[in-house]
N, C-alpha and C positions, 0 to 999 in steps of 0.2 A: 386527399390528405396532405399535409406539409411534412414530407419525410425529413427534410433537414431539421425542423424544430423537433420532430419525434426523436430522431436519433440523437439530437443535441440533449434533449430532456432525459432520455434513457442513459446517455453516457454520464451526465451529471448525477442521476440517482444511483448508478452502480459504482462510479468511481470519482465522486465528488471531492472526497477527502484527498485524492492524489494531487489535486491542484495542477497547474499548467506545468508540463514536463518540458524541459529544453536540454539539448547536449552542448549548447553554446556557453562556454565559461565567461562570466561576468567579472571584468577586472576590478581587483580591490577587495573582493569578497573572501571571507575566510569561513569555511564551513566547520563549525565546531559541533555539528549534530550529526555527521554523516554516519551510515550504517556500513560503509565499504571499508574493509581493512586496507591499510596504505603500504603495507610491506610487499616485497616481491618473492614469489617462492623459489626454491632451489632450481638450479640449471637442470636437474635430471627430469623435471616436469616438461620442460621445453623440449628436452632430447627425445623424451618418449613421444611427444606430438609429432616431432620431426620424423622419427622412426616410422610412425603410423602413416604419415604422408609418403614417405619414400616406398613404403610397402603397399601402397594403394589401398589402405583400409577405408573403403568407401562404400561397401555394401551394407545393406540392413544386417543388423544382428538379430539374435533371438528377441523377442518383445521384451523378456526380463532382463536382457544385457548380456554381455559375453560371460561364459562360465567362470573364467579366470577371475574377473572382477567380483563376481557374485561369491566365489570362494574366499577371495581376500576381505571382502566386507564381513562375511560370517566369522572368519577368524578374528577379525578385529573386534566384532561384538562380542565374541566369546572372551577374549583376553582382556579388554578394556571395559566391558559393559556387564559382563556376567550374563549375557543372554546366549542361550543356545537355539541357534537358527540353522535350517536346512537350507543351503545355498541353491538347491534344486527347485524348491517350490515355495520358498518363503521370503524372497527378495525380489524386488522390482528396481532396477536402475532407472532412474528417472531424470529428466531436464532440470535438475535443480530441485530444492525443497519446495518451491513454489508449486511446480507440477505435482510433486508428491503429495502436497496438501490438497490440491484441487482433485486429483484422482482418488484420494482417500475419501473426501466428502462427496463426491459424485456417487461412490459406491454405497455409502452410508445413508445419504439424506435423501428424503422425498419432499416435495413442497409441503409446507406445514410442520415438518419437523424442527426440533431445537437441538442445539448443541451447546453446551456450557463452557465458559472459560473464565479464569480470574481476570479482573480488570484493574489498572490498565493493561491492555493487550495489544498484540500485533495487529495492524488494522486490516491486513489481508483476510484475516480470519472472518471478519465482517462481510467483505466484498464477496468472497467465495460463497459463503451461506446465502447471501442475497441473490446471486446469480442462480442459485439452485431453487429458490423459492422458499428457502428454509430461513431459520433465524438463529443468529448467534446472540445467546444471552449472557451479557456480561455480569458477573458477580463481583460487586466492588470490594476491593482491599482499601487499606488506610495508611497513611503516612506513619501513624503511631506503632504499626506492626511491620514497619519498613516493607509495606506492600506485600506481606505474607499472607496467603489466603487462610481464612478461618473456615475450616472444612464444614462446620454445620451451616454456614451461609450457603455453600455449595449445595448442600442437601436440601436446604430450604427453597432452592430455585428448581428443583427437579419436578418436572410435571409428567403427564403421560405421554407427551410429545418429546421428551428428552431421549436422544440416542447416544450421545457420548459426551465425554468431557475432554477439552483440550488443555494440555498442561505444557508450558514452555519454561524450562529452567536449564541454564541461567535465563533470566527474563529480558525481553525487549518490550518496553522501554526502561523499566525500573532498575535493572541490574540485580534483581533478588535472586538468590539461589535457594530453592526450597530444601529444608533440611529433612533428613530421613524420617523424623517423626511425623511431619506434614504429609510427605509421600505415602507413609504407611497408612495414615488416616484416609487419604484419598483413594489408596488401593481398597481399603475395608469398604469404604463407602460404593466403589464401583462393583464389588462383588455383592455387597448386600442388595444393591438396587439393580443389578445386572445391567450395567453399562460398560460400554467400551471406552478405553482411554487412548487418546491421540497424544503421543509424547514427542514433543518437538524439541530436538536435542541439537540443534545446529551450533550452539555456543558452549558446548560441553568443555572444551579445552581451556576456555577463558574463566577461571576461577582464582580467587585471590584470598590471602590471609589462610585461614584454617578451614575454608568452606570446601565442600567436596561435591562434585557431580554424582548423582546416583540415578540410573535409569530405573524407572518405576516398573518396567517389564520384568526386571530381575527379582523383584519381591514376590513372596509366596503367594501363588494363586493367580498371578498377573499375566504369565506367558501366554494364556489363552484368550487374554481380552485386551492386550496392548498393542497398538500400531506404532512402532518407532519410526520417526522421520529424522533424516540427517542429510548432510550435503557436504560437498568439498569447498563451498563458497567462502564461509566464515573462517573455518578451521585452517584452510590452507591458502586463503587469498586467492581463490580461484573463481571469482564471482561471474566472470564472463564466459567460463567454460560451460555453465550450466549443467552441473553434474550433481546428482543427489540420489537418494534411494529410499525405499520403504521396506521395512522388515516387519512382517505380521504373520499371524497363523495362516496355514495353507489355504483354507476355505476363504478367508478374506482377500489374499492375494489373487484367487482365482476370480472373485468377484471384481476386482479392480481392473484386471488386464484389459477388458474390452474398452474401458474409458480411456486407460493409458494409450492403448493402441489407436483409438479414435483421434488422440491429440498429438501423439508423437510417433507412433509405430514402435520406435526405440529411441534410446538416447543417442546422442551423436557418438558414433563409432571412435573418432580419434580421441575425443575427451575420455572415453571410457579407458583407452589404453593409458593416457596420461594418469588417470584416477588410479589405475592398477600400480603404476609406478609409485605413486604417492604412498600407497598403502604398503608396498613391499620394502620401502627405504626406511631407515631408522628416523624416528621423529625428533632426535635432539636438537635439530636446526630451529625448531619452533621456540626453544626456551628463550633465546635471546629476545625474540619478538614479544613474547609474554612478559619479559622483564622490563622492557622498554614501555609496554602498555601499563604495567604497574607503576612505573615512574610517573607516566602522565596521569594515571588515576590519583595518585598521591599529590601531584601539583594541583590538579583540579580541587581537590579537597582542601589543600592549604589556601588556595586562592578564596575559595568560599568561606572558610573558616575567618579569614582575615577580614572579609567585607563588613560584617558577617552575614551570610545568606544561608538558610537551612537547605539541606539536601537529604535524599535517601541514600543510606550507606551503600555504596556500590560494591557487591560481592562477587559479581561474575558478570559475564558478557563484556562489552566494552562501551557501556553507557553510564552516565551519571544523571539521575533525575533530580531536577534542581526546583526548589519551592521558590516560585517568584511572587507569591501572594504579598509579601511585604511592599512591593512596588505599587500595589493596587490595580495592576493591569490583568486582563485575562490572558491566557496562554497565546491566543492568536494575536492579541494586541502586542504583547511583549515581542514576539517573533518578528512581527512587521516592523516595529519600532527598532529593534536590534538590527535588522537588515538596513533599514533606511539611515539610522544615526550613527551607527558602529560599524556597518559593513560586515556584520556577523550573521551566520545562518545557524538557526536551530529548528528542532522539530517541536510543534506544541505538543504538550502532554495529552490532549484530547485526540490526538491522531490514533492514540492507543486505548480509547474508550473515555466515557465521561468522568471516570474516577481520577483522571489525570488533569482536570481542570485546575488552574492555578500552578501547573508545573511545565517545564520544558525539558527536552532530552538534550543533554550534552553528549559528547563522545570523546574516545580517545584516539580517534583515527586520523588525526592530522599531525605530520611529523613537524619537528622543529626545524627551522625557527619560526614557522607560521604558527604553530601551536602556541608558543610562548607569546608571540605578538597578539595572537587571539585572546589569550587570558588577560594580557595588559589591557586590550580594547574592552574586554567585558568588565573588568574592575572599574575602569573610568566610566563606563556606560551605566553601571548599577549605582555608583556613587553619585553620579549626575541625577539619576532617577529618583534617589532616595532624599535628595536635598530639595527637590522641587515641592 
């Protein structure tokens, strides 16, 4: 057997949508589609890390994480999300939301099983299901609904193989925030059809205008069938710390623990203490960053309105889903041409499912003056495209 070709083909099958990864910066490029927040968290985070180093916090913790952090997470969920969670047996501290998602799916899915999610969707859902021999079934949403799921479409996609629904609100890549009426309809569906709901809430603090984040697990009848995933990456700009958590009914947590242990044993102990400091301190420092992201969001919308170019109304997260169909290019073609001709980086809408064809993902995560220069380049690039 040609193992080199075998492994190459397997990697392409499982991870093809990732593309070639590089950490080497390319001069002149402005990334206007990045999913990494650009602000620096407060000094107390670094002080907590330094303290953990000085105190030689280097041994394994409990698989589920240090008790103090689990207690702080439970209190946060109670105060902010209206969720009643027992820190002793309903929380696993994980190496970010990525590990939380994979641990959850490993516990729930067998080969041949299906899990549903509105599309466009976060592309890791597809890869994780595929690794497990299961299938992520995307249920398309439309620009006309601002990519808000029509719950009867979800129900129509249910088969005897369906095990769970994944809900991400605020959404990546569309920026859609699901209203309470839609979440209530999803909750009713899950209870009628006896399905679990995986609620990915990593963008919960990024909501704009009059929109509100609601945890579906707080709705009547949902506590016993909701798995809530969250992390410190987006909300606190701690992406490299790799710290997240799962909150779920105790029997599900017990089923997840062997998979979590097999991959991680426990989350990094020093980052757990930093996460504890984050939750213990007031969160008023974040408001200035949210205000700045809202400023960039409005600049994006003003830029697109002036071209004009359609877009999905960005209600939350830190993305803007841009309709590039007037250019006549596919999502992939547009991203390649923008990189080559304008030195701008975007994510194609199709990275989050087929329903995103004809769209690209812009973001609010580039600081000025590069952000402003990027919008100027984008305007010139689009105007040139539309004149051809």
